N, C-alpha and C positions, 0 to 999 in steps of 0.2 A: 491798381496803383503802379505807377511807373517805377522801374528799377534803374538805379544808377550803376553803370558799368565802371568800376574803378581799377586803378593800377594796383595789382596785388602786392603783397609784402615782398620786397626785393631781398635777394640773398645778402648775407652778411658782407659788410664792407662796401656795398653798392648803395648809393644814395639816390641816383636818378637813372632814367632810361630814355631812349630815343624812340619815338613812335615810328615803327616800320611800316609794313604794308597792311592796309585795311582790306579785309577779305569780304566785307559787306559795306554797303552804303545806306544812307538814310532812306527809309521806306522799304528796305528789303526784309523779307520774312526770314527768321532764323530758328534753328532747332536748339533744344537744350544741349549744352556742352559743345556746340559748334564753335570753332575758333573764329573770333571776330577780327582780331588785330594782333600783329606781332610787335613785341617790345624788345628793342635791341639794347643790351647792356654791354659793358666792356668785357664780358666773358661769355655770356650765353644769350640765346634768343628765347624770350618767354612768350607763350601763347596765352591770350586772354579769352576764355570761353564764355558763351552766353549762359547766364544762370537759369534761364527759363525759356520756353518756347514763346515766340511772339514776333513783334515787328521792331526793327531798329528805328526808333522815332527820330533821334537826333545824334549827329556826330559832333563832338565838342572840340576835338583836337585834330590837326591834320598831320599827314606824314612828314617826318622831319622835326616835329616839335619835341622839346625836352620836358619830361614829366617826372614827378616824384611819387613815391608810394602813397596811395590813398587818393590821388587826383582823379577826378571824374573824366572818363574818356567819352562816354556816350550815354544816351538814355534809351532804355528798352521798355516797350509797352507789352506786357504779357498778354497772352491769348492769341487769337487768330485774326488776320486782317479781314475786314468785311467791306463789301461794295454796295452801292445803292442803285436804284432804277433810274429811268429817264423821266424828266418832268413833262416831256411832250406826250405822255401816255394818258393824261388826265381825262381827255374826252373820248377815249376808246372804251369799248366794252371791257368788263373785267377780264373775261377769258382772253380777249385779244391782247389786252395790255399785259396779262400774265405771260402769254406766249412770247410777246415782243421782249418783255423783261428777261425771259429765259434766254432768248436768242442773243439779246444785247449782253447779258451776263456771260454767256458762253464766248461771244466774240471778244469781250473785254478780257476774259480770262485767257483766251488764246493769245491775244496781243501781249498781255503781261508775261505769259509763259515764253512767248517768242522773244520779247525784250530781255527777260531774265536769262534765257539761253544764250542770247547774243552777248550779254554781260559776262556770263560764265566763260564763254569762248575767248573773250579778250584776255590776253596774258597779263599778269601783274607786272608792275614797273616800279623801280626804285624811285625815291623822291627826286634824285638828281635827274633821272631819266624823264620823269613826268614834267619837270620844269623845262627841260630842253625840248620836249615834244610840244609843250604849250608855246614856246618861243617860235617854233618853226611850223606850227599848224599841222602837226602830225597826230595820227590816232594810233592807239595801241594795236588795233587790229591790222595795221599796215606794216608792222615791224615784227620781225622774227627774233624772239628772245633767245639768248644763248646762256642765260643763267639757270640756276636751279629751278626745276619744274617750268622751264620756259620763261622765267622772269626776264624782263627787259632791263638791260643795263645801259648806262650812259654811252658806252662804246657802241652798243647796238643802234642807239638813236643817232649817234654821229655818223655811223655808216649809212643810215638811211638818209640823213641830211646831205651827205656827200653825193650819194647817188641821185638825189633829187636835184641838186645844184648842177650836176654834170649831165643830167638828162638820161642817165642810165637806168634801164628798167631792171627790176628784181627778177631774175630767172629762177625757174624751179630748181635748177642745180644748186644755185647759191642758197636758196631757202633750205635745201636738204643739208648743205654744209653747215648752216647756222642753227640746225635743230639742236635739241638738248644733247649734250655730250654724254658719253658713257662714263661710268665711275672712274675708269682708268684715265680719262681725259679731264678730270675735274680741275687740274691745275690750270687749264686754259681759262676757266672762269676767273680764277684769282688773277691771272695775268691781265685779262680784259678789265677787271675792276680796278686794277692798280694803274692802268694807263692814264696819264693826265693829258697827254698831247692829243690834239684834235687834227684829223685829216683836213687839210685846207686846200683851196684852189691855188694855182700858181701865183695869182695876183693878190692873195690875202695872207696876213699873218695873224692868226687867231689865238686867243688864250681862253682858258676856262678855269674859273675858280670854283672848287667844290669843297665843302666842309669835310674835314677828316671824320671818318667813322669813329664811333665811340671805342671800338676795340682797337683801332689803329692809334688813337690817343693814348689808350692804356698801355699798349706795347711801347710807345715812345717814352712814356713816363718810367716804365720799368727798366728800359735800356739805359736811360739817363741815370736812374738811381743806381744801377749796377756800376756804371763808370765812375760815379762820384763816391760811392760808399763801400766799395770792395777793392782789394788789392789783387786784381785778376791777372793771372799768368797762364800761359798755355805751353804744354809739352807735347811733343809729337813722336810718333813711331809708325812703323809699317808692319802689316801682317800678311803672311802668305795664306791665301784662301783655298789652296789646293785641296787640303784634307776635308774641309767643310763642304766644298763643292762636289767632291767625290761622294761623300755621304748623301748629300742632297740628290745627286743624280741617281744613285743606287736605290734609294728608298722613297723618293718623292711620290711615285705612283701608288705604292702600297700605303704610304702615310696618308695620302689624300683619300684613298679608298676606305681605310680603317677609321679615320678621324673626321672625314668630310671637311677638311681644310687643307690648304696648300702649305707645304713646308718651305719657309723662306729663311733668310739669313738672320733676321731680327731675333728669333727665339734663341739662337746660339749666343748672340751678343748679350741678350738679357740674362741668360744663365751664367755666362762668363762674368758679367758685371756683378751679379749677386755674389758669386764665389769670391771675386776680388774684394768686394765690400766687406765680406766676412773676415778676410785676412787683414784689411786695412780699415778698421771701424771709423777712423778719423775722417775718411772721405765720405762716409755716410752720415756725418755729424753736421751740426749747424751752430751758428752763434746767436745767442739771444740775451740782450742786455748784459753783455760782459761775461755770460756763462757759456760753456760749451755743452750742447745738448747732444748726447749720443743716442741714436735710435736703434732699438733692438728689433727692428722690423725693416723690411726692404720693399718700399713702395716706389716703383720705378715710373717716372714720367716719360712719356713717348711723344715727341714733338710731331704733330701732323698738320698738314696744310689744309685750309678750307677757303671757300670763297670770301670769308670774312677776315682772314688773316691766319697767323700761326697760333695754334692751340696746343696745350700740353695736358691731355688727360692722363690720369694716374692709374697704373696697374698695381693694385694693392696685393701685398703678401706674394710678391713674384717668386720668392724662394719656395713657396708651396705649390706652384703651378707647374704642370707638365709642359713639354714643348708644344703640344697640340693646343693646350689652353692659352698659352701665350699668343700663338698665331691667331687663334679664334678671337681673343680679346682685341688684338691689334686690328683685325679686320672690322670688328664691331666699332672701334673708335674711329677708324677711317670713314666708315659709312655715316656714322652719326655726325662727324665733323662736316662732311659734305652736305648733309641735310639740315644742319643747324640744330641738331637734337641733343648735343652734349649737355649734361646737367651740371650744376654747380658742384654737386658732390663728386662728380667724376673729374673735376678740374682742381679740386682742393688738395692740399698736402703734397706729398712726394718727398723723398729723401735723396734722390739722384735722378738725373735725366739723360736720355739718349736721343740724339737727333741724327737723322740720316740725310745729309745733303747729297749723297751719292745717287739717289733716285732722280735728281735733276742734273746729274753729270758733274757735280763739284769734284775737283781734284784734291783740293785742300782748303780748309777755312778754319777760322778761330771761333768756335761756338761761344755764345754769351751765357753767363750764369743765369739760372732761374731762381732768384732769391725766394726764401732764405736758404736754399740749398747751397752747398759749398763746392760742387763740382758737376761738370757735364761732359759727356763723351760724344764726340763727333765722328760719325762714320762717313766715308766718301766713296767715290766711284772705284770699281775694280777694273784694273788695266793690266794687260799682259806686259811683263818687263823682263829683260835679261837680268838674272841674279846669279850669284856664286853659291853653289851648294856642294859641299864636300870637294872643294877645289875645282869644280867644273861649272861652266856657264850654262845655265838652263833658263827656259822661259817659264815664268810662274805668274799666276793671277795675284796681283798685289793691291792691297787697299791701304790708303793712308788713314791713320787714326790721330785724333787730337783730343787732349784732355785739358779743358780749362778749369782752373781751380782758384779758390780764394786763398792767397798766400798768408793772410792773417791767421788762418787756422791750419792749413795744410802746408807742410814743408816740401821743398822740391824733391827731396829723397823719397818721401811717401808717394808723391804724385808720379814720379818716374817709375817706381817699382809697381805701383798700382796698374799703370798702363802696360808695363811689361808683362804683368801677370795675365791681363786680358789677351795680349798677343800670344803668350804661350798656351793658354787654354784653347784659343781658336785654332792655332796651328797644330795642336795635338788634342782633339776633342775627347779622347779617352780620359784625359785628366778631369774633365767635367763629371764623368761617371764615377771615377774613383776618388774625386776631390783631393787630388795630389798636385 
């Protein structure tokens, strides 16, 4: 009996999803629990596995379609695919026909295997990229994908179109440059996905209309909601990073050897934020239907970039975590974000958020609140600057800090003192240990 492959139950507050990449096509054999298709929601990517071993008989939706929970995506025929013999063997002796059947079966199996291998070697492509390839008569095997796992983006297709129009050949050096980036270069994927302009010849003015991704639509909705429903203000300060940088320089090798994770700056700011939140509980609170909800726990959201957009996984009970645990969890979040593996549970909740624009070189910015939270801390790039210390001009590594807050709940005095507390704790890390 055929099995209907349906959209699984969607996470809370999500009513529909967009069909992402199909990993199998009609006629392909599948194994139990093998991922058939990705479903993109406004927060996470869901995988739809095969319920049984068999053959994917029919695909009912295409990439880019919008589906709701329970909708039928495909039909799976349980069991194993079987093939038949040749009708031309009817006049042959039984033994000869059997031998020919065997040879034909082997040949057919080899051809199917060869075809299957060729399909497997072809990199996956986004719906926008597939549409553009079809318009220009390009094949996936002719394009080097720069996305996750070699995924072909629309920017990759346009690069190939431009090369085709100009008559330029794809050299092996260029192919190497466009291979899958290392994790440290994952931001390049995001930049390529966000580019809307198309490279054009000198005599053409081209435009491309591409539907907004579901997560980008959700980001737009939340940002608009913040601007309309909060009284957001931002206060600024600067912090001398010399002491933290000296600690990091002195102990980073031993820290990494003992804990098998690198010592970064984020763990210091998470710890400083938790201590400041303890002193100013109103910054850790939120508004709910006219009530002020004070949270007796410290779940810190950490903004991370991904090829799909900005995500904010939550580090729960950060006050109970060591520096090593904070750094390990941050690395885990970053990797999951790049691979599209963050779960709804990891993205839910949070009482305060930290975002670090400094990793991209930002000097100063105004971070946007992450509702229903009432405050967010923005870190920025570290730059050496002349400052006055004890009456003398010295060069120090300075970072600009920004705290955006909802003025409906948090007064300016509390916001300024909260940010000053973080500054003091970072400039004198001993206070973090002594909690003074």
